C-alpha positions in Angstrom: -24.3 -30.4 -8.6 -22.8 -27.5 -6.6 -19.0 -27.3 -6.3 -17.5 -25.8 -3.2 -14.2 -24.0 -3.7 -12.3 -23.0 -0.5 -9.8 -20.1 -0.7 -7.7 -19.3 2.3 -6.8 -15.6 2.1 -3.5 -15.8 4.0 -2.0 -12.5 2.9 1.7 -12.2 3.5 4.1 -9.3 3.0 5.9 -11.4 0.5 3.1 -10.6 -2.0 4.6 -7.2 -2.6 7.7 -7.1 -0.3 9.9 -6.3 -3.3 7.8 -3.4 -4.4 8.8 0.0 -3.3 5.9 2.2 -2.2 5.5 5.3 -4.5 3.4 8.4 -4.5 1.3 7.1 -7.4 0.4 3.9 -5.5 -2.2 6.0 -3.6 -5.4 7.1 -5.1 -5.9 4.2 -7.5 -7.4 0.7 -7.4 -4.7 -2.0 -6.9 -4.9 -5.8 -7.0 -2.2 -7.8 -5.3 -1.5 -11.2 -6.9 -1.7 -14.1 -4.4 -1.8 -17.9 -4.5 -2.5 -20.2 -1.6 0.4 -22.3 -0.5 -1.9 -25.3 -0.7 -2.8 -25.0 -4.3 -2.1 -28.3 -6.0 0.4 -27.7 -8.8 4.2 -27.9 -9.3 6.2 -24.9 -7.9 7.4 -23.8 -11.3 3.9 -23.8 -12.8 2.6 -22.0 -9.6 5.3 -19.3 -10.1 4.2 -18.8 -13.7 0.5 -18.5 -12.7 1.4 -15.9 -10.0 3.2 -14.0 -12.8 0.1 -14.2 -15.0 -2.0 -12.8 -12.2 0.5 -9.9 -12.0 0.3 -9.4 -15.7 -3.5 -9.4 -15.7 -3.5 -6.6 -13.0 -0.6 -4.6 -14.4 -1.7 -4.7 -18.1 -5.0 -3.2 -17.0 -3.6 -0.5 -14.7 -4.2 -2.2 -11.4 -0.7 -3.5 -10.5 -0.4 -4.5 -6.9 1.3 -2.3 -4.3 2.6 -2.7 -0.8 0.7 0.6 -0.1 -2.6 -1.2 -0.2 -2.7 -5.0 0.3 -6.4 -5.1 0.9 -7.6 -6.3 -2.5 -6.2 -9.4 -4.2 -6.4 -11.3 -7.4 -6.0 -15.0 -6.8 -6.8 -18.3 -8.5 -7.9 -21.8 -7.8 -7.3 -24.8 -10.1 -9.2 -28.0 -10.9 -7.9 -30.7 -13.1 -10.7 -32.0 -15.4 -8.8 -34.8 -17.2 -5.3 -36.0 -17.4 -4.3 -38.3 -20.3 -1.0 -40.0 -21.0 -0.1 -40.0 -24.7 2.2 -42.8 -25.8 5.5 -41.7 -27.2 8.3 -41.5 -27.8 8.4 -39.2 -26.1 5.5 -39.9 -23.7 3.4 -36.8 -23.2 0.9 -35.7 -20.6 -2.2 -33.8 -21.7 -4.3 -32.0 -19.1 -7.6 -30.1 -19.3 -7.7 -27.5 -16.5 -10.3 -25.1 -15.1 -8.5 -22.1 -13.6 -10.9 -19.9 -11.6 -9.8 -16.3 -11.1 -11.1 -14.4 -8.1 -10.9 -10.7 -7.1 -11.6 -10.3 -3.4 -11.4 -8.2 -0.3 -8.8 -10.0 1.9 -10.0 -8.2 5.1 -13.7 -8.8 4.9 -13.2 -12.1 3.0 -15.6 -11.1 0.3 -15.4 -12.3 -3.3 -16.1 -9.5 -5.7 -15.8 -11.3 -9.0 -14.8 -14.6 -10.5 -14.4 -16.2 -13.9 -13.3 -19.7 -15.0 -10.9 -20.3 -17.8 -10.8 -23.7 -19.5 -7.3 -24.5 -20.6 -5.4 -27.4 -22.1 -1.7 -28.1 -21.9 0.5 -30.8 -23.3 4.1 -31.5 -22.1 6.6 -34.2 -21.5 5.8 -34.1 -17.8 3.1 -32.8 -15.5 4.9 -29.5 -14.7 5.4 -28.8 -18.4 1.8 -29.5 -19.2 0.7 -27.1 -16.5 3.1 -24.5 -17.8 1.8 -24.9 -21.4 -1.8 -24.4 -20.3 -1.0 -21.4 -18.1 0.9 -19.8 -21.0 -2.3 -19.6 -23.0 -3.9 -17.1 -20.4 -4.4 -13.8 -22.2 -4.6 -10.8 -19.8 -6.7 -9.0 -22.5 -9.1 -12.0 -23.0 -12.7 -10.7 -23.0 -13.7 -12.9 -20.1 -10.7 -11.6 -18.1 -11.5 -8.0 -18.9 -15.2 -8.5 -17.9 -14.0 -10.2 -14.7 -11.7 -7.2 -13.9 -14.4 -4.7 -14.7 -16.8 -6.4 -12.3 -14.2 -6.5 -9.6 -13.3 -2.8 -10.1 -17.0 -1.9 -10.0 -17.4 -3.8 -6.7 -14.3 -2.1 -5.2 -15.7 1.3 -6.2 -19.0 0.4 -4.6 -17.2 -0.6 -1.4 -15.6 2.8 -1.1 -18.8 4.6 -2.0 -20.9 2.7 0.6 -18.2 2.7 3.3 -17.1 6.3 2.8 -18.8 7.7 5.9 -17.4 4.9 8.0 -13.9 5.5 6.6 -14.2 9.2 7.5 -15.6 8.5 11.0 -12.7 6.0 11.6 -10.1 8.5 10.5 -11.6 11.2 12.8 -11.5 8.7 15.7 -7.9 7.9 15.0 -7.1 11.6 14.9 -8.7 12.1 18.3 -6.3 9.4 19.6 -3.5 11.4 17.8 -2.9 8.4 15.4 -2.7 10.9 12.6 -0.4 8.8 10.4 -2.8 5.8 10.4 -5.7 8.1 9.7 -4.0 9.8 6.8 -2.9 6.4 5.4 -6.4 5.1 5.5 -7.8 8.1 3.8 -5.1 8.1 1.1 -6.2 4.6 -0.1 -9.5 5.9 -1.5 -9.2 5.7 -5.3 -9.7 8.9 -7.4 -12.4 7.1 -9.4 -14.6 7.2 -6.4 -15.1 10.9 -7.0 -17.4 11.9 -4.2 -15.6 9.9 -1.5 -12.2 10.9 -2.8 -13.1 14.6 -2.6 -14.4 14.2 1.0 -11.4 12.2 2.2 -8.9 14.5 0.4 -10.4 17.5 2.3 -10.2 15.6 5.6 -6.7 14.5 4.8 -5.6 18.1 4.5 -7.2 18.9 7.8 -5.7 16.0 9.6 -2.3 16.7 8.2 -2.5 20.2 9.6 -3.6 18.8 12.9 -0.6 16.4 12.8 2.0 19.1 12.1 0.5 21.4 14.7 0.8 18.7 17.3 4.3 17.8 16.3 5.3 21.5 16.5 4.1 21.8 20.1 6.0 18.6 21.1 9.2 19.5 19.3 9.2 23.1 20.5 8.8 21.9 24.1 11.6 19.4 23.7 13.9 22.0 22.1 13.2 24.6 24.7 13.7 22.2 27.6 17.0 21.2 26.1 18.1 24.8 25.6 17.0 25.9 29.1 19.3 23.2 30.6 22.5 24.4 29.1 23.0 27.2 26.5 26.0 26.3 24.4 26.8 25.4 20.8 26.3 21.6 21.4 22.9 22.2 22.8 22.1 24.7 20.0 22.9 22.1 17.4 20.8 19.4 19.1 17.9 21.8 19.5 18.0 22.7 15.8 18.0 19.0 14.9 14.8 18.7 16.9 13.2 21.7 15.2 13.9 20.2 11.8 11.0 17.9 12.3 8.6 20.8 12.4 6.8 21.6 9.2 7.0 25.3 8.2 3.2 25.3 7.8 2.6 24.4 11.4 0.6 26.9 13.5 3.5 27.5 15.9 6.1 28.1 13.3 6.5 31.8 14.1 7.4 30.7 17.6 10.0 28.4 16.1 11.5 31.3 14.1 11.7 33.5 17.2 13.3 30.7 19.2 16.1 30.1 16.6 16.8 33.9 16.7 17.0 33.6 20.5 19.6 30.8 20.2 21.6 32.8 17.7 21.7 35.9 19.9 22.9 33.9 23.0 26.0 32.4 21.5 29.4 34.1 21.6 31.2 34.9 18.4 33.6 31.9 18.4 30.6 29.6 18.4 28.9 31.4 15.6 30.6 29.5 12.8 29.3 26.1 14.0 25.9 27.6 14.6 25.8 29.1 11.1 26.4 25.6 9.6 23.7 24.1 11.8 21.3 27.0 10.8 22.1 26.5 7.1 21.2 22.8 7.4 18.0 23.7 9.3 17.0 26.4 6.8 17.7 24.1 3.8 15.4 21.5 5.3 12.7 24.1 6.0 12.9 25.4 2.4 12.6 21.9 1.0 9.5 21.3 3.2 7.9 24.5 1.9 8.2 23.3 -1.7 6.5 20.0 -1.0 3.0 20.0 -2.3 1.9 16.5 -1.3 3.7 16.3 2.0 0.8 14.3 3.5 1.6 11.5 1.1 5.0 11.1 2.7 3.1 10.2 5.9 1.0 7.7 4.0 4.1 6.1 2.4 5.9 5.7 5.7 2.7 4.3 7.4 2.4 1.8 4.5 5.8 0.5 5.3 4.8 0.0 8.9 1.7 -2.0 8.2 1.6 -5.6 9.7 3.9 -7.9 7.8 1.7 -11.0 8.2 -2.1 -10.9 8.3 -4.2 -14.1 8.4 -7.7 -14.0 7.1 -10.5 -16.5 7.3 -11.7 -18.9 4.6 -14.0 -17.8 1.8 -16.6 -20.3 0.5 -17.8 -19.7 -3.0 -20.7 -21.7 -4.3 
């Protein structure tokens, strides 16, 4: 007899809302622990199961991250038998089948699954659930095989979708949505070597396009401001605008000449304030020059701006 298991992939920001996005969150496969609100078990036991899902992912180097909420590790539970054992104290014994799933929460695809048969005994239903869940071993051979299959399917996804990912990034770039394009490319795991190399090269190119575009806009803003009124207040405001320009931008030589123009226009009693503003500006520029992975800052900020609530369709697994 076939058994249908319905999983609602309702992915909320709460999954990883407490996790800070870090540089090393990019370029690796991550699994975000998630449990459906409708799963039939006491809240305390559900919390423990969610922690177990986190342990399974983290102990195998795939801890979830707000940077990439796409792939999840989730579970469904079926109660096989529930027996009341006479006391005192009276005990409840339950035989549970907990099915673990790894899936793509955007395409609603199950990549791998495994069922763990567990038994728990406690003085009440909640405690019997907890005792059963405690027995889940993140290094269990079935769990490891389940993770390996899921990882392989995720790698396959990136390998087969690489051309599409690149095309989409180029389309976003043409729309000057550089941050989203860079973010999407940054999610490709390093283990997907061919795709990772291709997307890394494109990321560098798109980042250069981004800083060149920003340079043009910021230069225009600063020059317009300076043309309106040439005094120390305007100079400080113009320099604040120019701070957003990356020193590797194509028009940075123009920026340097412009700052010299500002410096030459001001009278001596305004120079002290200007010197302070220039020092702040130059310190920022020197810091930017030292950043090797500046594009990852773009990816991090874009990750923080991803939709906070995303609703996905049901998955039917037979």
